[in-house]
C-alpha positions in Angstrom: 0.0 0.0 0.0 1.2 3.5 -0.8 0.1 7.1 -1.5 0.3 8.7 -4.9 0.4 12.5 -5.1 -2.7 13.8 -7.0 -2.8 17.6 -6.8 -2.3 20.8 -4.9 -5.0 23.2 -3.8 -4.5 26.7 -2.7 -7.1 28.0 -0.4 -9.4 25.2 -1.7 -8.8 25.8 -5.4 -7.2 23.0 -7.4 -3.9 23.9 -9.1 -4.2 21.1 -11.6 -4.1 17.3 -11.3 -0.5 15.9 -11.5 1.1 19.3 -11.1 3.6 18.6 -8.3 5.3 22.0 -8.2 3.3 25.3 -7.9 4.2 28.9 -7.2 2.1 31.0 -4.9 2.1 34.8 -4.9 2.3 35.8 -1.3 0.0 38.7 -1.3 -1.9 37.3 1.7 -2.0 34.4 4.0 -2.6 31.2 2.0 -3.1 27.5 2.8 -1.6 25.0 0.3 -2.8 21.4 0.7 -1.2 18.4 -1.1 -3.8 15.8 -2.0 -2.9 12.1 -2.2 -4.8 9.0 -3.3 -4.3 5.5 -1.8 -2.8 2.9 -4.1 -2.7 -0.9 -3.7 -0.4 -3.4 -5.4 -2.0 -6.1 -7.6 0.0 -9.3 -7.8 -0.8 -12.0 -10.4 0.4 -15.6 -10.2 -0.3 -18.9 -12.0 -1.2 -22.4 -10.9 1.0 -24.4 -11.6 3.6 -21.8 -10.7 5.5 -20.0 -13.4 3.4 -21.2 -16.3 3.4 -17.7 -17.7 3.5 -14.0 -16.6 -0.1 -12.6 -16.6 -0.4 -8.9 -17.6 -1.9 -6.4 -15.2 0.6 -6.6 -12.3 1.3 -3.2 -10.7 0.0 -0.3 -8.6 -3.6 0.9 -8.9 -5.7 3.7 -7.3 -8.1 2.4 -4.7 -11.4 1.4 -6.3 -9.9 0.9 -9.8 -11.1 -2.0 -11.9 -7.7 -3.3 -13.2 -7.5 -5.1 -16.5 -5.9 -8.5 -16.2 -5.0 -11.0 -19.0 -3.5 -14.4 -19.2 -3.0 -16.4 -22.4 -5.8 -18.9 -23.2 -3.3 -21.6 -24.3 0.4 -22.1 -23.6 2.4 -24.7 -25.5 4.5 -27.2 -23.7 5.5 -29.5 -26.5 4.2 -28.3 -29.9 1.3 -30.5 -31.1 1.4 -32.8 -28.1 0.8 -31.0 -24.8 -0.2 -27.5 -23.6 -1.7 -25.6 -20.8 -5.3 -24.4 -21.0 -6.6 -21.4 -19.0 -9.1 -22.6 -16.4 -10.2 -19.4 -14.6 -9.1 -16.8 -12.1 -9.2 -17.2 -8.3 -8.7 -14.7 -5.4 -9.9 -14.2 -1.9 -13.1 -12.5 -3.0 -14.3 -13.9 -6.2 -17.1 -11.3 -6.6 -14.3 -8.7 -7.3 -13.4 -10.4 -10.6 -15.8 -9.3 -13.4 -15.7 -12.7 -15.2 -13.5 -15.3 -13.4 -13.8 -17.7 -16.4 -12.6 -15.2 -19.0 -8.8 -15.0 -19.6 -9.3 -11.3 -20.4 -11.2 -9.5 -17.6 -11.0 -6.9 -14.8 -10.6 -7.1 -11.0 -11.5 -4.5 -8.4 -8.4 -3.2 -6.6 -9.8 -2.2 -3.2 -6.9 -3.6 -1.2 -3.5 -5.2 -1.8 -4.3 -8.6 -3.4 -3.1 -11.6 -5.4 -5.1 -13.1 -8.2 -4.1 -16.5 -9.6 -4.5 -17.7 -13.2 -5.3 -21.4 -13.1 -4.2 -23.7 -15.8 -4.9 -27.4 -16.6 -2.6 -29.6 -18.7 -4.0 -30.9 -22.0 -2.8 -33.7 -24.3 -3.4 -34.2 -28.0 -5.1 -37.3 -29.4 -4.2 -38.3 -33.0 -6.6 -40.6 -34.8 -5.3 -42.1 -38.1 -7.0 -44.4 -40.6 -6.2 -45.2 -44.2 -10.0 -45.5 -45.0 -13.1 -43.8 -43.8 -13.3 -40.5 -41.9 -11.8 -40.7 -38.4 -13.0 -38.6 -35.5 -12.2 -37.8 -32.0 -8.9 -36.2 -32.7 -8.1 -33.1 -30.6 -7.1 -31.7 -27.2 -8.2 -33.2 -24.0 -7.7 -32.2 -20.3 -5.3 -34.5 -18.4 -7.2 -37.6 -17.2 -10.2 -37.1 -19.4 -11.5 -40.1 -21.4 -11.4 -39.8 -25.2 -12.8 -42.0 -28.0 -11.6 -42.6 -31.5 -14.3 -43.0 -34.1 -14.9 -43.9 -37.7 -17.9 -43.1 -39.9 -17.9 -46.6 -41.5 -16.5 -50.0 -41.1 -16.6 -51.0 -44.8 -15.1 -49.5 -47.9 -16.2 -51.2 -51.2 -13.9 -50.4 -54.1 -16.5 -51.7 -56.7 -14.0 -54.2 -58.2 -14.7 -57.2 -56.0 -12.4 -55.9 -53.3 -13.4 -54.2 -50.1 -11.7 -53.0 -46.9 -13.1 -54.1 -43.5 -12.3 -52.5 -40.2 -10.8 -55.0 -37.7 -9.7 -53.2 -34.5 -8.1 -50.1 -32.9 -4.4 -50.2 -31.9 -1.7 -47.8 -30.8 -3.0 -46.2 -27.6 -6.5 -47.3 -28.4 -8.3 -50.7 -28.2 -11.6 -52.2 -29.2 -13.3 -53.8 -32.3 -16.1 -51.3 -32.8 -15.4 -49.0 -35.7 -18.0 -46.4 -34.4 -16.1 -45.9 -31.2 -13.0 -47.2 -29.5 -12.7 -48.1 -25.9 -12.0 -45.2 -23.6 -8.5 -43.7 -24.0 -7.4 -42.0 -20.8 -5.6 -38.8 -21.8 -2.7 -38.7 -19.3 -0.1 -38.2 -22.2 -0.2 -37.5 -25.9 -1.9 -40.5 -27.5 -2.4 -42.0 -31.0 -5.3 -44.2 -32.1 -4.8 -46.3 -35.2 -7.6 -47.9 -37.2 -6.7 -51.3 -38.7 -8.3 -52.8 -41.7 -8.1 -56.0 -43.7 -8.7 -56.7 -47.4 -11.5 -58.9 -48.5 -12.1 -60.3 -52.0 -15.5 -61.3 -53.4 -15.9 -65.0 -54.3 -18.3 -65.8 -57.1 -19.5 -69.4 -57.3 -21.3 -70.5 -60.5 -23.1 -73.8 -61.1 -24.4 -75.1 -64.4 -28.1 -74.4 -64.8 -28.6 -73.1 -61.3 -27.4 -69.5 -61.6 -24.7 -67.6 -59.8 -24.2 -67.3 -56.1 
C-alpha cells in the first residue's frame, strides 16, 4: 500500500491534477494542501507456478477496476501438450468481473493476489487409411477420449473391399464407431486397422450364380 500524489489546492482551489510544483504569490495568508490517493499493489500468479506471466501486475488507485490478462493456451510440446486457462481465483471472487474469462478486470480495493489457473491438455491423434476418423483433438489431463470412424466397410467396386478390424496404438476395441475409452494422461495415438476382403463368385451349371 502506498500514497500517490494527486494535486495541490491553494485556499481550496485546485492547481491542476498531477502538477507537483506550484508557485504562490504571497499577497496574503494562503493555505496550500497536497492531496494524495491511496494505491494498492496487484500481484498476479499462476497455478501451476511460473506457467506464464499474466499482464496487469502493478499499482492501482483504490477502487480501480484493473484489466488482467493471461493467455488462453500455452504450448508445452508443440502439437502434443499444452496448458489451458481454467479461470481466475482470489480471496473475494465477486471482485473479478468474469472469473472464467482470460481477459477481464478485477476490483483493486486492497492489496491482493489473483491467480490464473491452468490445466494440462494432451493431443489425441486418430489415423485411418480409410473412412473419416473422428475424436482427434485436445483433452484435459485424465479425461477419457474416444476414436471414431464413420464406416467399417469401404467397397472399391471391383470385387475388393476393406473391412475395419480393430483399434491399436494407444486405443483398443473392435467397434469402428467408437473405441474403448482412451485416458488422456499423455499424448496418444489411435490407429484404425483394416483388412482386405475379396469377393468369391460361385457358378453352377443351370442353377445361376451365387
